[in-house]
CHARMM-style PDB file with segment names, atoms N, HN, CA, C and O in Angstrom:
ATOM      1  N   MET     1      -6.797   0.644   6.766  1.00  0.00      PROA
ATOM      2  CA  MET     1      -6.378  -0.545   6.033  1.00  0.00      PROA
ATOM      3  C   MET     1      -7.425  -0.823   4.957  1.00  0.00      PROA
ATOM      4  O   MET     1      -8.625  -0.846   5.233  1.00  0.00      PROA
ATOM      5  N   THR     2      -6.967  -1.027   3.763  1.00  0.00      PROA
ATOM      6  HN  THR     2      -5.993  -1.008   3.539  1.00  0.00      PROA
ATOM      7  CA  THR     2      -7.905  -1.259   2.672  1.00  0.00      PROA
ATOM      8  C   THR     2      -8.447  -2.679   2.724  1.00  0.00      PROA
ATOM      9  O   THR     2      -7.873  -3.564   3.358  1.00  0.00      PROA
ATOM     10  N   HSD     3      -9.548  -2.868   2.051  1.00  0.00      PROA
ATOM     11  HN  HSD     3     -10.014  -2.149   1.535  1.00  0.00      PROA
ATOM     12  CA  HSD     3     -10.173  -4.193   1.988  1.00  0.00      PROA
ATOM     13  C   HSD     3      -9.203  -5.213   1.383  1.00  0.00      PROA
ATOM     14  O   HSD     3      -9.105  -6.341   1.864  1.00  0.00      PROA
ATOM     15  N   THR     4      -8.491  -4.812   0.332  1.00  0.00      PROA
ATOM     16  HN  THR     4      -8.570  -3.895  -0.059  1.00  0.00      PROA
ATOM     17  CA  THR     4      -7.540  -5.701  -0.325  1.00  0.00      PROA
ATOM     18  C   THR     4      -6.416  -6.097   0.628  1.00  0.00      PROA
ATOM     19  O   THR     4      -6.018  -7.261   0.673  1.00  0.00      PROA
ATOM     20  N   LYS     5      -5.909  -5.139   1.382  1.00  0.00      PROA
ATOM     21  HN  LYS     5      -6.233  -4.194   1.346  1.00  0.00      PROA
ATOM     22  CA  LYS     5      -4.835  -5.420   2.337  1.00  0.00      PROA
ATOM     23  C   LYS     5      -5.321  -6.398   3.404  1.00  0.00      PROA
ATOM     24  O   LYS     5      -4.586  -7.302   3.802  1.00  0.00      PROA
ATOM     25  N   ARG     6      -6.539  -6.220   3.858  1.00  0.00      PROA
ATOM     26  HN  ARG     6      -7.136  -5.486   3.535  1.00  0.00      PROA
ATOM     27  CA  ARG     6      -7.125  -7.115   4.861  1.00  0.00      PROA
ATOM     28  C   ARG     6      -7.220  -8.536   4.306  1.00  0.00      PROA
ATOM     29  O   ARG     6      -6.917  -9.503   5.006  1.00  0.00      PROA
ATOM     30  N   ASN     7      -7.642  -8.656   3.048  1.00  0.00      PROA
ATOM     31  HN  ASN     7      -7.888  -7.871   2.480  1.00  0.00      PROA
ATOM     32  CA  ASN     7      -7.713  -9.975   2.400  1.00  0.00      PROA
ATOM     33  C   ASN     7      -6.331 -10.614   2.314  1.00  0.00      PROA
ATOM     34  O   ASN     7      -6.174 -11.810   2.560  1.00  0.00      PROA
ATOM     35  N   GLN     8      -5.333  -9.807   1.962  1.00  0.00      PROA
ATOM     36  HN  GLN     8      -5.461  -8.836   1.762  1.00  0.00      PROA
ATOM     37  CA  GLN     8      -3.974 -10.329   1.849  1.00  0.00      PROA
ATOM     38  C   GLN     8      -3.478 -10.823   3.205  1.00  0.00      PROA
ATOM     39  O   GLN     8      -2.876 -11.893   3.290  1.00  0.00      PROA
ATOM     40  N   LEU     9      -3.724 -10.057   4.263  1.00  0.00      PROA
ATOM     41  HN  LEU     9      -4.214  -9.188   4.194  1.00  0.00      PROA
ATOM     42  CA  LEU     9      -3.300 -10.463   5.603  1.00  0.00      PROA
ATOM     43  C   LEU     9      -3.960 -11.771   6.013  1.00  0.00      PROA
ATOM     44  O   LEU     9      -3.308 -12.645   6.584  1.00  0.00      PROA
ATOM     45  N   SER    10      -5.242 -11.908   5.726  1.00  0.00      PROA
ATOM     46  HN  SER    10      -5.772 -11.198   5.262  1.00  0.00      PROA
ATOM     47  CA  SER    10      -5.962 -13.146   6.052  1.00  0.00      PROA
ATOM     48  C   SER    10      -5.413 -14.324   5.257  1.00  0.00      PROA
ATOM     49  O   SER    10      -5.229 -15.413   5.802  1.00  0.00      PROA
ATOM     50  N   ARG    11      -5.153 -14.110   3.977  1.00  0.00      PROA
ATOM     51  HN  ARG    11      -5.302 -13.225   3.535  1.00  0.00      PROA
ATOM     52  CA  ARG    11      -4.616 -15.157   3.109  1.00  0.00      PROA
ATOM     53  C   ARG    11      -3.221 -15.579   3.591  1.00  0.00      PROA
ATOM     54  O   ARG    11      -2.914 -16.769   3.653  1.00  0.00      PROA
ATOM     55  N   ASP    12      -2.388 -14.598   3.928  1.00  0.00      PROA
ATOM     56  HN  ASP    12      -2.638 -13.631   3.878  1.00  0.00      PROA
ATOM     57  CA  ASP    12      -1.047 -14.905   4.425  1.00  0.00      PROA
ATOM     58  C   ASP    12      -1.116 -15.707   5.717  1.00  0.00      PROA
ATOM     59  O   ASP    12      -0.384 -16.682   5.883  1.00  0.00      PROA
ATOM     60  N   LYS    13      -1.983 -15.305   6.621  1.00  0.00      PROA
ATOM     61  HN  LYS    13      -2.577 -14.513   6.486  1.00  0.00      PROA
ATOM     62  CA  LYS    13      -2.125 -16.009   7.898  1.00  0.00      PROA
ATOM     63  C   LYS    13      -2.563 -17.452   7.660  1.00  0.00      PROA
ATOM     64  O   LYS    13      -2.048 -18.374   8.294  1.00  0.00      PROA
ATOM     65  N   ALA    14      -3.509 -17.646   6.752  1.00  0.00      PROA
ATOM     66  HN  ALA    14      -3.928 -16.897   6.238  1.00  0.00      PROA
ATOM     67  CA  ALA    14      -4.002 -18.986   6.439  1.00  0.00      PROA
ATOM     68  C   ALA    14      -2.895 -19.860   5.837  1.00  0.00      PROA
ATOM     69  O   ALA    14      -2.913 -21.082   5.981  1.00  0.00      PROA
ATOM     70  N   ASN    15      -1.934 -19.220   5.163  1.00  0.00      PROA
ATOM     71  HN  ASN    15      -1.919 -18.227   5.046  1.00  0.00      PROA
ATOM     72  CA  ASN    15      -0.817 -19.948   4.554  1.00  0.00      PROA
ATOM     73  C   ASN    15       0.384 -20.065   5.491  1.00  0.00      PROA
ATOM     74  O   ASN    15       1.449 -20.536   5.091  1.00  0.00      PROA
ATOM     75  N   GLY    16       0.206 -19.635   6.739  1.00  0.00      PROA
ATOM     76  HN  GLY    16      -0.659 -19.253   7.064  1.00  0.00      PROA
ATOM     77  CA  GLY    16       1.285 -19.743   7.719  1.00  0.00      PROA
ATOM     78  C   GLY    16       2.400 -18.729   7.531  1.00  0.00      PROA
ATOM     79  O   GLY    16       3.516 -18.933   8.008  1.00  0.00      PROA
ATOM     80  N   LEU    17       2.100 -17.630   6.835  1.00  0.00      PROA
ATOM     81  HN  LEU    17       1.194 -17.464   6.448  1.00  0.00      PROA
ATOM     82  CA  LEU    17       3.119 -16.613   6.575  1.00  0.00      PROA
ATOM     83  C   LEU    17       3.041 -15.502   7.613  1.00  0.00      PROA
ATOM     84  O   LEU    17       1.956 -15.137   8.064  1.00  0.00      PROA
ATOM     85  N   LYS    18       4.187 -14.973   7.984  1.00  0.00      PROA
ATOM     86  HN  LYS    18       5.069 -15.270   7.618  1.00  0.00      PROA
ATOM     87  CA  LYS    18       4.282 -13.861   8.924  1.00  0.00      PROA
ATOM     88  C   LYS    18       4.936 -12.692   8.218  1.00  0.00      PROA
ATOM     89  O   LYS    18       5.837 -12.875   7.400  1.00  0.00      PROA
ATOM     90  N   ARG    19       4.480 -11.482   8.536  1.00  0.00      PROA
ATOM     91  HN  ARG    19       3.747 -11.333   9.200  1.00  0.00      PROA
ATOM     92  CA  ARG    19       5.021 -10.276   7.932  1.00  0.00      PROA
ATOM     93  C   ARG    19       6.173  -9.758   8.783  1.00  0.00      PROA
ATOM     94  O   ARG    19       6.119  -9.788  10.012  1.00  0.00      PROA
ATOM     95  N   ILE    20       7.214  -9.285   8.109  1.00  0.00      PROA
ATOM     96  HN  ILE    20       7.258  -9.262   7.110  1.00  0.00      PROA
ATOM     97  CA  ILE    20       8.313  -8.629   8.805  1.00  0.00      PROA
ATOM     98  C   ILE    20       8.680  -7.366   8.042  1.00  0.00      PROA
ATOM     99  O   ILE    20       8.393  -7.239   6.852  1.00  0.00      PROA
ATOM    100  N   GLU    21       9.305  -6.452   8.728  1.00  0.00      PROA
ATOM    101  HN  GLU    21       9.537  -6.555   9.695  1.00  0.00      PROA
ATOM    102  CA  GLU    21       9.808  -5.243   8.084  1.00  0.00      PROA
ATOM    103  C   GLU    21      11.309  -5.242   8.284  1.00  0.00      PROA
ATOM    104  O   GLU    21      11.796  -5.564   9.367  1.00  0.00      PROA
ATOM    105  N   LEU    22      12.041  -4.883   7.251  1.00  0.00      PROA
ATOM    106  HN  LEU    22      11.645  -4.621   6.371  1.00  0.00      PROA
ATOM    107  CA  LEU    22      13.485  -4.806   7.395  1.00  0.00      PROA
ATOM    108  C   LEU    22      14.031  -3.688   6.533  1.00  0.00      PROA
ATOM    109  O   LEU    22      13.385  -3.229   5.591  1.00  0.00      PROA
ATOM    110  N   LYS    23      15.219  -3.265   6.872  1.00  0.00      PROA
ATOM    111  HN  LYS    23      15.744  -3.637   7.638  1.00  0.00      PROA
ATOM    112  CA  LYS    23      15.879  -2.192   6.130  1.00  0.00      PROA
ATOM    113  C   LYS    23      17.006  -2.796   5.310  1.00  0.00      PROA
ATOM    114  O   LYS    23      17.766  -3.634   5.795  1.00  0.00      PROA
ATOM    115  N   VAL    24      17.103  -2.357   4.059  1.00  0.00      PROA
ATOM    116  HN  VAL    24      16.486  -1.676   3.665  1.00  0.00      PROA
ATOM    117  CA  VAL    24      18.153  -2.837   3.157  1.00  0.00      PROA
ATOM    118  C   VAL    24      18.799  -1.638   2.469  1.00  0.00      PROA
ATOM    119  O   VAL    24      18.227  -0.549   2.418  1.00  0.00      PROA
ATOM    120  N   GLU    25      19.987  -1.859   1.949  1.00  0.00      PROA
ATOM    121  HN  GLU    25      20.451  -2.743   1.991  1.00  0.00      PROA
ATOM    122  CA  GLU    25      20.684  -0.826   1.185  1.00  0.00      PROA
ATOM    123  C   GLU    25      19.911  -0.537  -0.106  1.00  0.00      PROA
ATOM    124  O   GLU    25      19.209  -1.404  -0.626  1.00  0.00      PROA
ATOM    125  N   GLN    26      20.048   0.678  -0.607  1.00  0.00      PROA
ATOM    126  HN  GLN    26      20.618   1.382  -0.184  1.00  0.00      PROA
ATOM    127  CA  GLN    26      19.351   1.095  -1.828  1.00  0.00      PROA
ATOM    128  C   GLN    26      19.680   0.178  -3.003  1.00  0.00      PROA
ATOM    129  O   GLN    26      18.797  -0.139  -3.801  1.00  0.00      PROA
ATOM    130  N   ASP    27      20.939  -0.254  -3.120  1.00  0.00      PROA
ATOM    131  HN  ASP    27      21.656   0.003  -2.472  1.00  0.00      PROA
ATOM    132  CA  ASP    27      21.337  -1.134  -4.232  1.00  0.00      PROA
ATOM    133  C   ASP    27      20.556  -2.447  -4.217  1.00  0.00      PROA
ATOM    134  O   ASP    27      20.101  -2.913  -5.262  1.00  0.00      PROA
ATOM    135  N   LEU    28      20.404  -3.038  -3.044  1.00  0.00      PROA
ATOM    136  HN  LEU    28      20.774  -2.660  -2.195  1.00  0.00      PROA
ATOM    137  CA  LEU    28      19.649  -4.287  -2.930  1.00  0.00      PROA
ATOM    138  C   LEU    28      18.177  -4.054  -3.254  1.00  0.00      PROA
ATOM    139  O   LEU    28      17.555  -4.860  -3.947  1.00  0.00      PROA
ATOM    140  N   PHE    29      17.625  -2.963  -2.758  1.00  0.00      PROA
ATOM    141  HN  PHE    29      18.130  -2.309  -2.195  1.00  0.00      PROA
ATOM    142  CA  PHE    29      16.235  -2.603  -3.028  1.00  0.00      PROA
ATOM    143  C   PHE    29      16.004  -2.467  -4.533  1.00  0.00      PROA
ATOM    144  O   PHE    29      15.037  -3.003  -5.075  1.00  0.00      PROA
ATOM    145  N   ASP    30      16.900  -1.746  -5.195  1.00  0.00      PROA
ATOM    146  HN  ASP    30      17.685  -1.310  -4.755  1.00  0.00      PROA
ATOM    147  CA  ASP    30      16.779  -1.545  -6.645  1.00  0.00      PROA
ATOM    148  C   ASP    30      16.907  -2.864  -7.404  1.00  0.00      PROA
ATOM    149  O   ASP    30      16.176  -3.103  -8.364  1.00  0.00      PROA
ATOM    150  N   MET    31      17.845  -3.725  -6.971  1.00  0.00      PROA
ATOM    151  HN  MET    31      18.439  -3.531  -6.190  1.00  0.00      PROA
ATOM    152  CA  MET    31      18.039  -5.012  -7.628  1.00  0.00      PROA
ATOM    153  C   MET    31      16.791  -5.882  -7.483  1.00  0.00      PROA
ATOM    154  O   MET    31      16.361  -6.518  -8.445  1.00  0.00      PROA
ATOM    155  N   LEU    32      16.210  -5.911  -6.285  1.00  0.00      PROA
ATOM    156  HN  LEU    32      16.559  -5.395  -5.503  1.00  0.00      PROA
ATOM    157  CA  LEU    32      14.995  -6.701  -6.070  1.00  0.00      PROA
ATOM    158  C   LEU    32      13.854  -6.191  -6.944  1.00  0.00      PROA
ATOM    159  O   LEU    32      13.113  -6.985  -7.523  1.00  0.00      PROA
ATOM    160  N   ASN    33      13.711  -4.877  -7.043  1.00  0.00      PROA
ATOM    161  HN  ASN    33      14.314  -4.232  -6.573  1.00  0.00      PROA
ATOM    162  CA  ASN    33      12.679  -4.301  -7.909  1.00  0.00      PROA
ATOM    163  C   ASN    33      12.899  -4.695  -9.362  1.00  0.00      PROA
ATOM    164  O   ASN    33      11.956  -5.071 -10.058  1.00  0.00      PROA
ATOM    165  N   MET    34      14.137  -4.610  -9.816  1.00  0.00      PROA
ATOM    166  HN  MET    34      14.903  -4.305  -9.251  1.00  0.00      PROA
ATOM    167  CA  MET    34      14.459  -4.934 -11.206  1.00  0.00      PROA
ATOM    168  C   MET    34      14.183  -6.411 -11.503  1.00  0.00      PROA
ATOM    169  O   MET    34      13.566  -6.739 -12.517  1.00  0.00      PROA
ATOM    170  N   LYS    35      14.635  -7.286 -10.628  1.00  0.00      PROA
ATOM    171  HN  LYS    35      15.136  -7.020  -9.805  1.00  0.00      PROA
ATOM    172  CA  LYS    35      14.435  -8.722 -10.846  1.00  0.00      PROA
ATOM    173  C   LYS    35      12.957  -9.095 -10.778  1.00  0.00      PROA
ATOM    174  O   LYS    35      12.491  -9.934 -11.548  1.00  0.00      PROA
ATOM    175  N   ALA    36      12.226  -8.479  -9.865  1.00  0.00      PROA
ATOM    176  HN  ALA    36      12.604  -7.797  -9.239  1.00  0.00      PROA
ATOM    177  CA  ALA    36      10.790  -8.740  -9.770  1.00  0.00      PROA
ATOM    178  C   ALA    36      10.087  -8.286 -11.050  1.00  0.00      PROA
ATOM    179  O   ALA    36       9.235  -8.994 -11.588  1.00  0.00      PROA
ATOM    180  N   LYS    37      10.454  -7.105 -11.524  1.00  0.00      PROA
ATOM    181  HN  LYS    37      11.146  -6.530 -11.087  1.00  0.00      PROA
ATOM    182  CA  LYS    37       9.833  -6.587 -12.746  1.00  0.00      PROA
ATOM    183  C   LYS    37      10.127  -7.496 -13.935  1.00  0.00      PROA
ATOM    184  O   LYS    37       9.239  -7.761 -14.744  1.00  0.00      PROA
ATOM    185  N   SER    38      11.362  -7.976 -14.047  1.00  0.00      PROA
ATOM    186  HN  SER    38      12.083  -7.760 -13.390  1.00  0.00      PROA
ATOM    187  CA  SER    38      11.713  -8.845 -15.176  1.00  0.00      PROA
ATOM    188  C   SER    38      11.009 -10.199 -15.085  1.00  0.00      PROA
ATOM    189  O   SER    38      10.843 -10.884 -16.094  1.00  0.00      PROA
ATOM    190  N   ALA    39      10.595 -10.585 -13.869  1.00  0.00      PROA
ATOM    191  HN  ALA    39      10.730 -10.029 -13.049  1.00  0.00      PROA
ATOM    192  CA  ALA    39       9.846 -11.833 -13.678  1.00  0.00      PROA
ATOM    193  C   ALA    39       8.334 -11.589 -13.706  1.00  0.00      PROA
ATOM    194  O   ALA    39       7.548 -12.491 -13.417  1.00  0.00      PROA
ATOM    195  N   ASN    40       7.933 -10.349 -14.062  1.00  0.00      PROA
ATOM    196  HN  ASN    40       8.572  -9.617 -14.297  1.00  0.00      PROA
ATOM    197  CA  ASN    40       6.517  -9.959 -14.088  1.00  0.00      PROA
ATOM    198  C   ASN    40       5.832 -10.208 -12.745  1.00  0.00      PROA
ATOM    199  O   ASN    40       4.711 -10.713 -12.682  1.00  0.00      PROA
ATOM    200  N   MET    41       6.534  -9.842 -11.679  1.00  0.00      PROA
ATOM    201  HN  MET    41       7.445  -9.432 -11.731  1.00  0.00      PROA
ATOM    202  CA  MET    41       6.010 -10.012 -10.326  1.00  0.00      PROA
ATOM    203  C   MET    41       6.165  -8.697  -9.574  1.00  0.00      PROA
ATOM    204  O   MET    41       6.902  -7.805  -9.994  1.00  0.00      PROA
ATOM    205  N   ILE    42       5.462  -8.596  -8.462  1.00  0.00      PROA
ATOM    206  HN  ILE    42       4.863  -9.320  -8.120  1.00  0.00      PROA
ATOM    207  CA  ILE    42       5.727  -7.481  -7.570  1.00  0.00      PROA
ATOM    208  C   ILE    42       6.837  -7.920  -6.621  1.00  0.00      PROA
ATOM    209  O   ILE    42       7.072  -9.113  -6.428  1.00  0.00      PROA
ATOM    210  N   ARG    43       7.507  -6.946  -6.039  1.00  0.00      PROA
ATOM    211  HN  ARG    43       7.316  -5.977  -6.195  1.00  0.00      PROA
ATOM    212  CA  ARG    43       8.674  -7.248  -5.214  1.00  0.00      PROA
ATOM    213  C   ARG    43       8.370  -8.241  -4.098  1.00  0.00      PROA
ATOM    214  O   ARG    43       9.146  -9.172  -3.881  1.00  0.00      PROA
ATOM    215  N   SER    44       7.279  -8.066  -3.399  1.00  0.00      PROA
ATOM    216  HN  SER    44       6.649  -7.309  -3.576  1.00  0.00      PROA
ATOM    217  CA  SER    44       6.964  -8.966  -2.283  1.00  0.00      PROA
ATOM    218  C   SER    44       6.765 -10.405  -2.759  1.00  0.00      PROA
ATOM    219  O   SER    44       7.168 -11.343  -2.072  1.00  0.00      PROA
ATOM    220  N   GLU    45       6.148 -10.585  -3.922  1.00  0.00      PROA
ATOM    221  HN  GLU    45       5.820  -9.823  -4.480  1.00  0.00      PROA
ATOM    222  CA  GLU    45       5.989 -11.939  -4.477  1.00  0.00      PROA
ATOM    223  C   GLU    45       7.345 -12.529  -4.834  1.00  0.00      PROA
ATOM    224  O   GLU    45       7.609 -13.704  -4.578  1.00  0.00      PROA
ATOM    225  N   TYR    46       8.203 -11.704  -5.428  1.00  0.00      PROA
ATOM    226  HN  TYR    46       7.989 -10.750  -5.636  1.00  0.00      PROA
ATOM    227  CA  TYR    46       9.529 -12.177  -5.828  1.00  0.00      PROA
ATOM    228  C   TYR    46      10.337 -12.616  -4.611  1.00  0.00      PROA
ATOM    229  O   TYR    46      10.990 -13.659  -4.646  1.00  0.00      PROA
ATOM    230  N   ILE    47      10.301 -11.841  -3.549  1.00  0.00      PROA
ATOM    231  HN  ILE    47       9.771 -10.993  -3.520  1.00  0.00      PROA
ATOM    232  CA  ILE    47      11.055 -12.156  -2.334  1.00  0.00      PROA
ATOM    233  C   ILE    47      10.531 -13.429  -1.698  1.00  0.00      PROA
ATOM    234  O   ILE    47      11.304 -14.236  -1.184  1.00  0.00      PROA
ATOM    235  N   GLN    48       9.245 -13.606  -1.731  1.00  0.00      PROA
ATOM    236  HN  GLN    48       8.617 -12.950  -2.148  1.00  0.00      PROA
ATOM    237  CA  GLN    48       8.621 -14.771  -1.109  1.00  0.00      PROA
ATOM    238  C   GLN    48       9.038 -16.021  -1.828  1.00  0.00      PROA
ATOM    239  OT1 GLN    48       8.617 -17.116  -1.455  1.00  0.00      PROA
TER     240      GLN     48
END
């Protein structure tokens, strides 16, 4: 685990956020990537 990832996990925990993993169709994945990019965000930020 990288130092940055560890910082993110600590920050998320402090903000009361929990991580989950889920599977989605390719179309939804692509749409989320596109919308995040157009909002100048990374996908995880956009979803949050």
